[in-house]
Structure formats: C-alpha cells, structure tokens
C-alpha positions as CSV (number, residue, x, y, z in Angstrom):
1,X,81.3,79.5,112.6
2,X,80.1,76.0,112.8
3,X,80.9,74.7,109.0
4,X,83.7,72.5,108.7
5,X,86.4,73.1,106.9
6,X,86.6,71.4,103.5
7,X,82.4,73.7,102.9
8,X,84.2,77.2,103.3
9,X,84.5,79.1,99.9
10,X,88.0,79.5,98.6
11,X,88.6,83.0,96.7
12,X,90.6,85.4,95.3
13,X,89.3,88.0,95.8
14,X,86.1,87.7,98.0
15,X,83.6,86.5,94.7
16,X,86.6,85.9,92.6
17,X,88.0,82.4,91.4
18,X,90.6,81.3,93.1
19,X,92.3,79.6,90.0
20,X,92.0,83.0,88.2
21,X,94.8,85.2,87.2
22,X,95.0,87.6,89.5
23,X,98.6,88.3,88.9
24,X,98.9,91.6,91.1
25,X,101.0,92.1,93.8
26,X,98.9,94.2,96.0
27,X,95.4,95.3,95.4
28,X,93.6,97.8,97.8
29,X,90.3,98.9,97.7
30,X,87.8,100.5,100.5
31,X,85.7,98.4,102.6
32,X,82.1,99.7,100.8
33,X,83.7,98.7,97.5
34,X,83.1,95.1,97.9
35,X,81.1,94.7,101.3
36,X,77.7,96.7,99.5
37,X,77.6,93.9,97.0
38,X,76.9,91.5,100.3
39,X,75.3,93.8,102.2
40,X,77.6,94.5,104.5
41,X,78.1,90.8,106.0
42,X,81.1,88.9,104.3
43,X,80.1,85.3,104.7
44,X,82.9,83.0,106.0
45,X,85.4,82.1,103.3
46,X,89.4,82.2,103.2
47,X,92.4,83.1,100.8
48,X,94.6,80.4,99.4
49,X,97.0,82.4,98.2
50,X,96.6,85.7,99.7
51,X,97.2,88.2,102.8
52,X,94.6,90.4,103.9
53,X,95.3,93.5,106.2
54,X,91.6,96.0,107.0
55,X,92.4,99.2,108.5
56,X,88.8,100.4,110.1
57,X,88.6,103.8,111.7
58,X,84.8,104.1,111.9
59,X,81.6,102.6,111.9
60,X,81.0,99.3,114.1
61,X,82.6,95.8,112.7
62,X,81.7,92.4,113.9
63,X,84.7,89.7,113.0
64,X,85.2,85.9,113.2
65,X,89.0,84.7,112.5
66,X,88.7,80.8,112.9
67,X,86.3,80.3,115.6
68,X,86.6,83.3,117.9
69,X,84.8,86.2,117.4
70,X,85.0,89.8,118.4
71,X,83.6,93.1,118.1
72,X,86.8,95.5,118.7
73,X,86.8,99.0,119.1
74,X,87.8,101.5,116.1
75,X,90.1,102.4,114.9
76,X,92.1,98.9,114.5
77,X,94.1,96.5,112.5
78,X,92.9,93.2,111.6
79,X,95.8,90.5,110.2
80,X,94.4,88.1,107.8
81,X,97.3,85.5,106.9
82,X,96.4,83.5,103.9
83,X,94.2,80.8,104.3
84,X,92.6,81.6,107.5
85,X,89.0,81.4,107.9
86,X,87.3,84.9,108.1
87,X,84.0,86.5,108.4
88,X,82.5,90.4,108.7
89,X,79.5,92.1,109.1
90,X,79.9,95.5,108.9
91,X,78.0,98.9,109.7
92,X,76.5,100.2,106.6
93,X,78.9,103.1,105.9
94,X,82.0,102.0,108.1
95,X,85.3,103.4,106.8
96,X,88.6,101.9,105.7
97,X,89.9,99.9,103.4
98,X,91.2,96.4,102.6
99,X,95.3,95.8,101.8
100,X,95.3,92.6,99.9
101,X,98.8,91.5,99.1
102,X,99.7,87.9,97.4
103,X,101.6,85.1,99.1
104,X,104.4,85.8,96.9
105,X,104.5,89.2,97.8
106,X,104.7,88.4,101.6
107,X,107.2,85.9,101.2
108,X,109.6,88.7,100.0
109,X,108.8,90.9,103.4
110,X,109.1,88.1,105.8
111,X,113.0,88.5,105.2
112,X,112.8,91.3,107.7
113,X,111.7,90.4,111.2
114,X,109.3,93.5,111.7
115,X,106.6,92.5,108.8
116,X,107.2,88.6,109.2
117,X,105.8,89.4,112.7
118,X,102.8,91.5,111.4
119,X,102.0,89.2,109.0
120,X,102.5,85.7,110.3
121,X,99.6,85.1,112.6
122,X,96.1,86.6,112.5
123,X,95.1,89.0,115.2
124,X,93.4,92.3,115.7
125,X,94.9,95.4,116.8
126,X,93.7,98.6,118.5
127,X,95.9,101.5,117.1
128,X,96.1,105.4,118.2
129,X,94.0,108.1,116.7
130,X,97.3,109.6,115.3
131,X,98.3,106.1,113.9
132,X,95.1,105.9,112.1
133,X,95.5,109.4,110.9
134,X,99.1,108.0,109.1
135,X,97.8,105.0,107.8
136,X,94.3,106.9,106.4
137,X,96.7,109.0,104.9
138,X,98.7,106.1,103.6
139,X,96.0,104.1,102.3
140,X,94.6,106.9,100.1
141,X,97.9,106.4,98.6
142,X,98.1,103.0,98.0
143,X,94.2,103.8,96.5
144,X,95.4,106.4,94.3
145,X,98.3,104.0,93.1
146,X,95.5,101.4,91.4
147,X,96.1,100.1,88.0
148,X,97.8,97.6,86.0
149,X,101.0,99.7,83.8
150,X,104.4,98.3,85.5
151,X,105.1,102.0,87.3
152,X,101.9,101.7,89.1
153,X,102.5,98.5,90.2
154,X,106.3,98.8,91.3
155,X,104.7,102.4,93.1
156,X,102.0,100.7,94.4
157,X,104.3,98.1,95.9
158,X,106.4,100.7,97.3
159,X,103.5,102.5,99.0
160,X,102.0,98.9,100.2
161,X,105.5,98.2,102.3
162,X,105.7,101.8,103.8
163,X,101.7,101.3,105.3
164,X,103.0,98.0,106.4
165,X,106.1,99.6,108.4
166,X,104.0,102.4,109.9
167,X,101.5,99.2,111.1
168,X,104.5,97.1,112.5
169,X,105.5,100.0,114.7
170,X,102.3,100.2,116.1
171,X,100.8,96.6,116.2
172,X,104.8,95.2,117.0
173,X,104.7,97.2,121.2
174,X,105.5,94.9,123.7
175,X,103.5,96.3,126.0
176,X,100.3,95.6,124.0
177,X,100.1,92.0,125.7
178,X,101.6,93.5,129.1
179,X,98.2,94.3,130.9
180,X,99.0,96.7,133.0
181,X,96.8,99.7,132.6
182,X,99.2,102.2,134.4
183,X,101.7,101.4,131.4
184,X,99.1,101.4,128.8
185,X,98.1,104.8,129.4
186,X,101.6,105.9,129.6
187,X,102.1,104.8,126.1
188,X,99.2,106.8,124.8
189,X,101.0,109.8,126.5
190,X,104.0,109.0,124.9
191,X,102.3,109.0,121.7
192,X,100.4,112.1,121.7
193,X,103.8,113.9,123.3
194,X,106.5,112.3,122.6
195,X,107.5,115.0,119.4
196,X,108.0,117.9,122.6
197,X,107.7,116.4,125.7
198,X,111.2,114.4,127.1
199,X,110.7,114.8,130.8
200,X,110.3,112.1,133.2
201,X,107.9,114.1,135.8
202,X,105.9,115.2,132.7
203,X,104.6,111.9,132.2
204,X,104.7,110.3,136.2
205,X,102.3,113.7,136.9
206,X,100.2,113.0,134.1
207,X,99.4,109.5,135.3
208,X,99.2,110.7,139.0
209,X,102.1,108.7,140.1
210,X,105.7,108.8,141.2
211,X,108.5,109.1,139.1
212,X,109.8,106.0,141.1
213,X,106.5,104.4,140.4
214,X,106.1,104.8,136.7
215,X,109.9,103.6,136.6
216,X,109.8,100.5,138.4
217,X,106.3,99.9,136.1
218,X,107.2,100.6,132.7
219,X,110.2,98.6,133.5
220,X,108.3,95.2,135.1
221,X,105.8,95.2,131.9
222,X,108.8,96.3,129.3
223,X,111.8,95.7,130.6
224,X,112.9,99.4,129.9
225,X,113.0,102.4,131.5
226,X,110.3,105.1,130.9
227,X,113.0,107.0,128.7
228,X,114.3,104.0,126.9
229,X,111.2,103.4,125.6
230,X,110.3,107.3,124.7
231,X,113.4,107.5,123.1
232,X,112.9,104.3,121.3
233,X,109.5,105.6,120.1
234,X,111.0,108.6,119.2
235,X,113.6,107.5,116.5
236,X,111.3,104.7,114.9
237,X,109.1,108.4,114.3
238,X,112.8,109.8,113.1
239,X,112.8,106.4,110.9
240,X,109.7,107.0,109.2
241,X,109.9,110.9,108.8
242,X,113.7,110.4,107.1
243,X,112.4,107.4,104.6
244,X,108.6,108.1,104.1
245,X,108.6,111.9,103.5
246,X,110.9,114.8,102.0
247,X,112.6,115.9,104.9
248,X,115.9,116.9,105.5
249,X,117.7,115.8,108.8
250,X,117.5,119.4,109.8
251,X,113.8,119.3,108.7
252,X,112.7,115.8,111.2
253,X,115.5,117.5,113.8
254,X,113.0,120.6,114.2
255,X,110.0,118.9,113.7
256,X,111.1,116.8,116.5
257,X,111.7,119.5,119.0
258,X,116.3,119.0,118.7
259,X,117.4,122.3,118.9
260,X,120.9,121.7,117.3
261,X,120.7,118.7,113.7
262,X,124.0,118.2,114.8
263,X,122.9,117.0,118.5
264,X,120.2,114.7,116.5
265,X,122.4,113.3,114.4
266,X,124.5,112.0,117.1
267,X,121.7,110.9,119.3
268,X,120.1,108.9,116.1
269,X,123.0,107.4,115.2
270,X,123.0,106.2,118.9
271,X,120.0,104.9,119.1
272,X,120.1,103.4,115.6
273,X,123.7,102.9,114.9
274,X,123.1,104.9,111.3
275,X,123.5,108.2,110.7
276,X,120.0,110.1,109.2
277,X,121.9,111.2,106.5
278,X,122.3,107.1,105.1
279,X,118.2,106.4,105.1
280,X,117.1,109.8,104.3
281,X,116.0,110.4,100.4
282,X,116.5,114.2,100.4
283,X,119.9,114.3,101.8
284,X,120.9,111.6,99.5
285,X,120.0,113.3,96.7
286,X,121.5,116.9,97.7
287,X,125.2,114.9,97.8
288,X,124.0,113.4,94.4
289,X,124.0,116.8,92.9
290,X,126.4,118.9,94.3
C-alpha cells in the first residue's frame, strides 16, 4: 500500500460520506452485502469515526492493515480501529460479517479492560471452530436486529456487546503470543474438551507428553498450571452461559458436567468472586416472581 496517508479515502461506511449523518451506534452486514459491489476487492480506505470487526468463517481473504499484508487462515477475527488504513481482497462468496461500531460506543465500552484490549489495536486473530460457531450465531442475531427503531437499536447494541465479549474471551488468551506449539495444542484440547474432561492425564496423553512436561511448558508460557488454565477457561464458559442464555445455575452445572449444582456454585464463586445467581437473568427473574 504505497499511497500517502493524505490520499487514502475516508468514509463512514465504505462509499458513504464521512461527514454524513449516520447515527447508528452499531451496524452489521454480511461481507458480501458491500463487497460484491466492488467485485470483492475493497480498496485502501479508513474510517475516522468508526471501528470495525470482521468475522470471516469460510473462503479466502487477503488483508492489508496499514503497511502490513496477511492471508490468514479461516476462521479469523479482524479488528480495525478508527483511522486505521485497511484494504481487503475476498474470494467471491466468502462467508462472514462486518460489525461496525461508532467511536462513541467504543469509548463507552472502553471502560471495560477486556473490551478495551480487544478494540484498541489493529490485529488479526485465528479462532477455534467452536468459537466461530458461537460468533456466527451471535452475528446472525445482530443482523436480524437491524432497523432504526429505538428498541431495535438497544437490542442491537446489547447483542453486539455480547458478541464482543465472546470474541474477547478468544482473542484475549495470552498464549497466542507464546510460540510454544505444545501449549497451543493444549489450548485446542481445552477448547474441545473442557466441558467434560478435567483430568491432567487426559491432556498429557492427548499431547503424547508426561504430566510433568505439560505442567512445566504451560507454566513457562502462561504463568499458570494446566489445571488452573482449564478452570479459568471453564469459568469463562460458565459466565457466558449464565449471562447470555436462559440457562439456570442448575442447567449450567449440568451442561459443564458438574454432578452437584451446589458444588458448581461454590466452585464458580471461588473462581470469580461472585455467586452464579448474581449474573443469571433466569435466576433473578425467578426470585423476583416468588
């Protein structure tokens, strides 16, 4: 990308005047909806007042962020903060969403360190197939909530924040920069099996190493033991189920293979400092109607 910064076009959404009156805090569309107009080749541009998150699930894409080019493997997440020069070349028919957030919304979300870290810097992150399925389902819900009526705007914002938190859980994993292939494979096993399998021996056997080696390598890369990492990941999953589904505390305990809901409640409080009932919408509603 050799053009100087002053020559790079500035848009609200691509092709729209950046000084126009777009008041949406959240806009969502499929990648195809706008890319097909440009023959799937999006030229270099930037958004002075908008941040974008791209979710690409299937198909090939060539991404340029500033002066850096990459051809990431799908599925992946792309974060484009406001003002970042970017360009895309998509394979026709690529599957994914573009979530656009106003700077006003990004600033309000920035009070949360998890979301601030997610949206603060341009980056590309590979995601697991399981996480891609969750994000695809959430993106479809945001898309269905399109419309300018205030109730739809409020719903769209709530759904977008839920999507961002799920994305932040995945992109915020510290081991994505550690470079240790064994630990990366351990993380993948945790993603696939943490709901059912809690034994260190299971993960060591799956990685063809001793429990001692796995403990040492994970400790060096992540600063925690393998079981601490697994339980932290499980706590994130429990929080997601409690906050964003209609599951009761007993439902979540069963989904995550805790034999005793009371033990799950004690475990969750030990992990997070909160009782699960304090963030379960279904549980709060039940108390209010009793």
